[in-house]
C-alpha angles and dihedrals in degrees: 000000000000090000091052094058096059088044091054091048090050091052092049091051090053092057113098112250093237090058092051090051093050091048092046090060089050093050092050090050091052092048090050091049091055093048094045091047093059118103094239091060094064126074092229093052093239128119115266117235109265094237092050091047090049091048092051093044092049091048091051098045091043088048091232109130101214108139134185090211136014112285097224096040095053107029126060123213093282092051091047090050090052090051091048091051091049090050092051094047092044094047096052098028126244091258092055090050097049095040093046096051090046088057093044089054088056093245122144124250120231122223090260091054090050092052091051093047092049091051092047099046101032088234132128130262091244095058104026095105093054092041094054092050092049091048094054097041094044092047095052091043092053093045092048094049090045092050092049091051092048090049088065087068106027101043095057089049102040105020118217090349086065089070092061091044090052095049093045093048094046094052092043091050097046091047089048090235103133096211115142136182099207093107092112086079091050129329111263094011095133108174098326091115089062099051090120095044114094092185092064098035097046094043092051091043093053091048091051093047093047093049091047097052093077133245093259091058092045090051091048093050090050094047098042103034114014103037096049091051091051090054092041094247131134113275116246130229116268118248120264092252092054093048091053093047095048095045096046093043090055091047093051092048092052095043092046092050094049094046095047091048092049095047099042103031093108097028124048091000098047096104094052131087121241096268092048091048091051092046094050093043090054092046093050090049089053097044094044090065093069115309109091103213116126137197096190132045103275093200090057095056120109118261091245089056091050090052091051089051091048087058092049092045093050092054092044127163132328131283120283091017135119090256134085140215126096086299131247095263092051090055092047092050092050094047090048091051092051091047090050092052090049089053092047095248123144096215135052113243129195119185091340092309121120117227121215117244094242090062090052092048092048091050091049090050093050093050094044094050090044092054091048093050091048093048092049091047094046091046092051092049092050093046097048098034106051093181092061116093125217097260093050091046091051089046092051094045094049091046090054097047093043089046091233104132101213115136138180089223090282101118097071090053097050118129122231092262092048092050091053092049092047090050089054091047092053092049094048091047093052101045091037127250094249093045090050091051093048091048091064100036105042118100127189112261092009112142139157113283121236091243114127109217123210116257117255117206120209126179111230135180 
């Protein structure tokens, strides 16, 4: 027995870090499925169907927000607490959680732990300890401040229950999950009752944006801008990655707001005044990126609006964040590569910076796999749900892969086959298509051989 333990440890150490991360998400999903399937998790005291429990657990861990039934109507406080814990773990990542608390307990990290943390946070070995601490402290600070602000609105309206609503909504918003427990007003209501309330909409929006910027950017802002000011030193310039993320995020928010306003001004926004229209348009632009809350009836939106939101959902948040999608930087790299080819250049260039070819290839792989997953998911939904049109199926599929959680009332009508495909799409979207592929193809000690292969010429275009 004693000989088997070192052998097991040796086998675990031989597993690539990316595979452990992918498997850790799967194990958390399975644990959540078991807990949510128990009778004392449901409001009616009956066991939840295994597939529905798996769907809800996957949606929570993958911080998506798609639900087969209203969260408040079906789950009691225990079930809601399980979902909230799954959202928090899924948003930050199990590795971040375990590594962070190890550091907070003043315990040392082994080399294996460092490798896992670097893979999970997109950081570097030199700064991973500091990055993990900042991630945890900043996350809990944002969620606490967000919850306190939401209590100003929810506690006067709902009494002590407003505290739980505020905490749940704040965590769900920061983790870009989109789950809500306001169904006691009306199942599936989300935040539509607060379309004219800037306190709720702006608080939730800021939590979503902050969570979607990415931990690397947050760390960079703190190191380059905040920390120097606290020590009365001159602020430093943000890293190139952070500059790209911040600029493109701002551009997407503005474009999304303008397009939603233009498309829905005389439709879902027609009964609102100008300030309310602007407020809701901004909120929908924010939530479309990867959060899943809504302040208007998504099913009532025009098809052109849904297509605009499909575009925003597909791009999603930024790398190493709580959000999904192909990521803002991936889209920028791909657009830059296309622009370079159109200009006859051999290398992709962004803001006078040359991008290495591996980054371009990885971006192309992510986008290609994402499109394939979305097409398969949309096709399955259309085939098995005859009442669902093409736009709504594409909307649902993109929302699943990009872990957004918006739906045109399609999720509750999904067939068994469609639910399974959507579950797979959410999982692939959260762990990342390339990471998932590497998890099953990497072998320890495997490296490129020194063989020089002959060049193969193919005519394209």
